C-alpha atoms as one frame of an Amber mdcrd trajectory, in Angstrom:
protein
 -63.071 -47.670  70.546 -62.224 -48.009  74.248 -60.583 -44.752  75.336 -57.102
 -45.201  76.758 -56.524 -41.557  77.535 -53.916 -39.453  79.305 -54.108 -35.956
  80.763 -50.835 -34.381  79.594 -51.601 -30.752  80.445 -48.284 -30.026  82.213
 -46.125 -31.519  79.433 -44.842 -28.291  77.855 -43.841 -26.931  81.252 -42.305
 -30.261  82.242 -40.163 -30.249  79.110 -39.132 -26.619  79.683 -38.013 -27.576
  83.202 -35.834 -30.368  81.851 -38.018 -33.475  82.046 -36.879 -36.320  79.815
 -38.788 -39.528  79.101 -37.399 -42.950  78.275 -38.740 -46.225  76.926 -36.403
 -49.183  77.593 -33.520 -46.746  77.982 -34.155 -44.802  74.790 -35.103 -41.141
  75.176 -38.218 -40.188  73.203 -41.001 -37.637  73.051 -43.505 -38.513  75.798
 -46.458 -38.462  73.414 -44.625 -40.911  71.144 -43.987 -43.229  74.096 -47.616
 -43.046  75.207 -48.790 -43.880  71.696 -46.514 -46.940  71.681 -48.368 -48.113
  74.780 -51.844 -47.785  73.324 -52.812 -44.231  74.255 -55.438 -43.039  71.783
 -56.646 -39.799  73.387 -55.370 -36.899  75.503 -57.136 -34.590  77.926 -56.102
 -30.933  78.049 -57.232 -28.408  80.641 -57.862 -24.802  79.684 -57.556 -21.914
  82.137 -58.845 -18.482  81.169 -55.841 -16.334  82.123 -53.269 -18.218  84.245
 -51.049 -15.180  84.846 -50.996 -12.474  87.498 -51.954  -8.915  86.577 -48.262
  -8.195  85.958 -47.764 -11.310  83.824 -46.271 -13.833  86.252 -47.248 -17.423
  85.249 -49.313 -19.433  87.711 -47.422 -22.649  86.933 -48.716 -26.241  86.915
 -48.662 -26.061  83.141 -49.900 -22.452  82.873 -52.550 -23.827  80.539 -53.714
 -20.898  78.439 -55.229 -21.258  74.967 -51.818 -21.105  73.240 -50.436 -24.058
  75.221 -53.676 -25.948  74.719 -53.436 -25.447  70.959 -49.784 -26.533  70.919
 -50.506 -29.743  72.834 -53.651 -30.477  70.825 -51.652 -30.205  67.597 -49.015
 -32.607  68.887 -51.681 -35.092  69.946 -53.560 -34.858  66.654 -50.309 -35.336
  64.732 -49.820 -38.571  66.699 -53.292 -39.728  65.681 -54.920 -39.161  69.066
 -58.282 -37.596  69.856 -58.582 -34.635  72.240 -60.787 -34.023  75.271 -60.864
 -30.283  76.030 -61.408 -29.502  79.723 -62.798 -26.015  80.434 -62.177 -24.988
  84.063 -63.836 -21.531  83.838 -61.188 -20.202  86.193 -57.693 -18.762  85.852
 -56.284 -21.728  87.803 -57.347 -25.048  89.345 -61.110 -25.578  89.627 -62.229
 -28.487  91.801 -64.682 -29.224  94.634 -62.599 -27.114  97.034 -62.357 -24.014
  94.851 -64.068 -22.595  91.797 -62.527 -19.122  91.622 -64.082 -16.646  89.186
 -61.613 -15.501  86.505 -60.065 -12.106  87.217 -61.709 -10.575  84.141 -65.157
 -11.700  85.336 -64.999 -10.405  88.903 -67.971  -8.302  89.946 -70.172  -9.538
  87.115 -73.878 -10.215  87.625 -75.289 -13.702  87.071 -76.471 -12.692  83.601
 -73.071 -11.205  82.745 -71.330 -14.372  83.941 -73.659 -16.457  81.802 -72.713
 -14.396  78.756 -69.010 -14.512  79.666 -69.069 -18.321  79.844 -70.795 -18.502
  76.459 -68.385 -16.064  74.801 -65.205 -17.592  76.259 -66.315 -21.094  75.286
 -67.297 -20.093  71.775 -64.110 -18.094  71.144 -61.891 -20.903  72.474 -63.629
 -23.439  70.261 -63.253 -21.122  67.257 -59.503 -20.813  67.914 -59.033 -24.570
  68.100 -61.055 -25.140  64.933 -59.135 -22.399  63.097 -55.822 -24.008  64.136
 -56.900 -27.406  62.819 -56.962 -29.115  66.221 -60.649 -29.129  67.135 -61.523
 -31.234  70.194 -63.348 -34.526  69.807 -64.960 -34.229  73.232 -65.532 -31.192
  75.460 -65.825 -31.057  79.217 -67.952 -28.058  80.298 -66.504 -27.348  83.735
 -64.115 -29.340  85.894 -65.146 -31.435  88.914 -68.447 -29.577  89.253 -69.453
 -31.421  92.437 -69.908 -28.168  94.354 -70.757 -25.990  91.352 -68.691 -23.388
  89.512 -68.054 -19.636  89.480 -68.426 -19.225  93.222 -70.206 -17.758  95.087
 -73.201 -17.358  92.762 -72.765 -20.828  91.238 -71.995 -22.696  94.438 -74.031
 -25.769  95.353 -76.943 -25.902  96.238 -77.645 -22.984  93.829 -78.609 -25.430
  91.054 -80.484 -22.806  89.032 -77.268 -20.800  88.603 -75.089 -23.905  88.237
 -77.296 -25.043  85.354 -77.397 -21.532  83.882 -73.598 -21.347  83.673 -73.130
 -24.912  82.406 -75.873 -24.410  79.820 -74.081 -21.284  78.598 -70.944 -23.359
  78.108 -72.831 -26.060  76.239 -74.393 -23.428  73.959 -70.951 -21.939  73.375
 -69.661 -25.331  72.227 -72.715 -25.923  70.056 -72.397 -22.502  68.400 -69.183
 -23.800  66.841 -69.592 -27.587  66.688 -72.981 -29.260  66.777 -71.618 -32.803
  66.796 -68.805 -32.886  69.360 -69.575 -34.951  72.475 -70.098 -32.983  75.698
 -69.154 -34.254  79.151 -70.347 -33.153  82.591 -67.717 -34.114  85.167 -67.870
 -34.580  88.947 -65.289 -35.868  91.421 -65.642 -38.596  94.097 -66.643 -41.361
  91.711 -67.577 -43.799  94.473 -70.224 -41.524  96.043 -73.471 -42.596  94.398
 -75.834 -40.531  96.547 -74.077 -37.306  95.579 -74.139 -38.176  91.857 -77.864
 -38.951  91.954 -78.696 -35.686  93.722 -76.494 -33.667  91.367 -77.695 -35.122
  88.079 -81.335 -35.224  89.144 -81.076 -31.490  89.757 -79.090 -30.685  86.622
 -80.952 -32.774  84.069 -84.296 -31.133  84.789 -82.674 -27.738  84.219 -79.914
 -28.516  81.754 -79.103 -28.603  78.072 -78.458 -31.990  76.499 -75.084 -33.667
  76.982 -73.704 -37.093  76.105 -71.196 -38.201  78.761 -70.990 -38.366  82.556
 -67.387 -37.985  83.704 -66.040 -39.338  87.001 -62.885 -38.626  88.964 -61.667
 -41.688  90.824 -58.596 -41.576  93.043 -58.592 -44.737  95.185 -57.095 -43.031
  98.223 -59.916 -40.423  98.272 -62.971 -41.714  96.436 -64.053 -45.049  97.909
 -63.563 -48.612  96.730 -63.567 -49.928  93.193 -66.824 -51.716  94.006 -68.369
 -48.352  94.952 -67.135 -46.785  91.713 -68.519 -49.655  89.660 -71.866 -49.519
  91.465 -72.142 -45.788  90.865 -71.256 -46.081  87.173 -73.792 -48.849  86.626
 -76.450 -46.815  88.421 -75.677 -43.679  86.383 -75.990 -45.698  83.152 -79.325
 -47.140  84.259 -80.809 -43.855  85.485 -79.661 -41.394  82.825 -78.714 -43.459
  79.742 -75.504 -41.493  79.167 -72.040 -42.614  78.099 -69.543 -42.969  80.961
 -65.863 -41.976  81.154 -63.514 -42.012  84.133 -62.113 -38.576  83.295 -59.419
 -38.647  86.002 -57.736 -41.644  87.595 -54.294 -42.487  88.946 -52.593 -44.986
  91.223 -49.224 -44.798  92.938 -46.234 -46.993  92.171 -44.083 -46.151  95.227
 -43.942 -44.285  98.510 -40.244 -43.529  97.994 -39.422 -39.894  98.596 -38.403
 -37.643  95.691 -37.014 -34.619  97.534 -33.632 -35.030  95.858 -35.288 -34.602
  92.459 -37.369 -31.520  93.312 -34.378 -29.719  94.898 -36.623 -27.750  97.261
 -36.296 -26.907 100.925 -38.624 -28.944 103.145 -40.748 -25.857 103.771 -41.250
 -25.431 100.020 -42.406 -28.992  99.303 -46.053 -29.882  98.956 -45.642 -33.493
 100.049 -47.531 -36.536  98.826 -51.231 -36.459  98.037 -50.998 -40.150  99.002
 -50.695 -39.692 102.763 -49.595 -42.891 104.577 -52.871 -43.133 106.488 -54.767
 -43.100 103.180 -52.463 -45.625 101.514 -53.070 -48.121 104.337 -56.690 -48.443
 103.169 -55.983 -49.062  99.476 -57.075 -52.293  97.801 -53.763 -52.516  95.939
 -50.296 -51.692  97.317 -48.383 -48.624  96.167 -45.862 -50.634  94.168 -45.173
 -51.043  90.469 -47.088 -54.335  90.525 -49.898 -52.784  92.534 -50.208 -50.027
  89.939 -50.388 -52.691  87.197 -53.031 -54.702  89.040 -55.127 -51.626  89.790
 -55.143 -50.540  86.150 -56.077 -54.031  84.948 -58.962 -54.095  87.436 -60.408
 -50.651  86.706 -60.184 -51.073  82.915 -62.014 -54.409  83.137 -64.745 -52.844
  85.279 -65.246 -49.818  82.992 -65.431 -52.015  79.890 -68.015 -54.294  81.535
 -70.500 -51.445  82.118 -73.074 -50.499  79.493 -71.905 -47.186  78.054 -68.462
 -47.462  79.687 -66.194 -45.698  77.198 -62.792 -45.683  78.888 -60.552 -43.534
  81.070 -58.041 -40.665  81.225 -55.032 -41.235  83.479 -54.259 -38.017  85.279
 -50.843 -36.519  84.519 -48.802 -39.677  83.781 -45.731 -37.581  82.974 -45.640
 -35.200  85.947 -42.272 -36.389  87.236 -40.359 -34.419  89.910 -38.209 -31.974
  87.969 -37.165 -28.698  89.619 -39.459 -25.784  88.837 -42.670 -27.619  87.907
 -44.973 -27.710  90.908 -48.609 -27.216  91.820 -48.629 -23.425  92.075 -46.438
 -20.353  92.029 -46.752 -17.620  94.653 -48.763 -15.620  92.108 -51.221 -18.492
  91.737 -51.667 -18.872  95.483 -52.418 -15.167  95.722 -55.161 -15.639  93.117
 -56.827 -18.647  94.784 -56.245 -17.463  98.343 -54.676 -20.786  99.292 -51.651
 -21.398 101.459 -48.551 -22.916  99.913 -46.213 -24.549  99.362 -46.409 -25.311
  95.675 -44.221 -28.345  95.054 -45.148 -31.576  93.266 -47.494 -33.874  95.222
 -48.216 -36.281  92.349 -44.891 -37.687  91.131 -45.308 -41.063  92.841 -48.516
 -41.631  90.841 -47.096 -41.036  87.369 -46.659 -43.721  84.701 -42.963 -42.869
  84.523 -40.540 -43.263  87.414 -38.690 -40.313  88.950 -35.986 -40.582  86.257
 -38.563 -40.589  83.447 -38.536 -44.312  82.630 -41.793 -45.855  81.387 -43.371
 -48.047  84.079 -44.843 -51.561  83.598 -48.424 -50.295  84.020 -48.139 -48.829
  80.528 -47.755 -52.361  79.168 -50.921 -53.407  81.023 -52.781 -50.499  79.452
 -51.436 -51.353  75.987 -52.380 -55.013  76.237 -55.912 -54.562  77.601 -58.654
 -55.608  75.192 -62.093 -54.187  75.920
């Protein structure tokens, strides 16, 4: 089955902040709406401990194991499969930051290896015990520059492989059959993928899926993505999933929805100078055309399994942004922490389902 997936990790927080979702004017549960439009899988991130030492939530979904279980149960009830996304951090892990969890600070490489194994195994056991076991597991998030910095930072491939292998063993200690994904960003950058997987595969445990992030304003052209995916399939004989993708539907401002001072707003990820270079315009029709194009390309590639749209429901409601002050203190980043993604959702700023959902529903692989 071609995966038409959605990353819905912020949904519980969105709902708590007052987000409402509508299909043709009728208010419904977002998962129900997504199912109507062909969604058959969800992706859920898992952070180790997304709270400050005195219990302040980090925001952006505050995706601890309890929220992950709650969302997984809702997805399973709707008949959807689940991709579990381990970040191995207390907050966002990506090519620009892979911050060691607070509880693991000061650990040796061997202790970190054991911590990854134990956390993975225990998380898997919880999900199995709750009746919402994942159908696919991502061991690390956007591992382009490694994980658990500084000891696991690229080019330290021996340690990178050691930590990822510990995660794979943790999954396998609980479930020997679930598919395992290794996920990088910058899906159009073939040279980087070849270097990374050449280094990992000669050191690494077995896995089934190569995951790609592809954001058209950051990660090259669709031709470059397609070339890279075809090359990965040919070289490594793995299944392929675009684990993160999105495309904007407008450049209209949403400050009135966020209700934040200018100094508190994050601003668009889709900067105007980046949007100028896109193959499709940032309009509702452009979003439709982009999704039709990328789905056709994925389905045409040997081993191309499908995609996960990143945060289709992260609309601009007050109180649900990228990071709280407590989170910024943890990562060491500067603020502000508003929403930078709302113009790339699959719902408009008022929560109405957009036409791209119909394109997704109607696509036949």
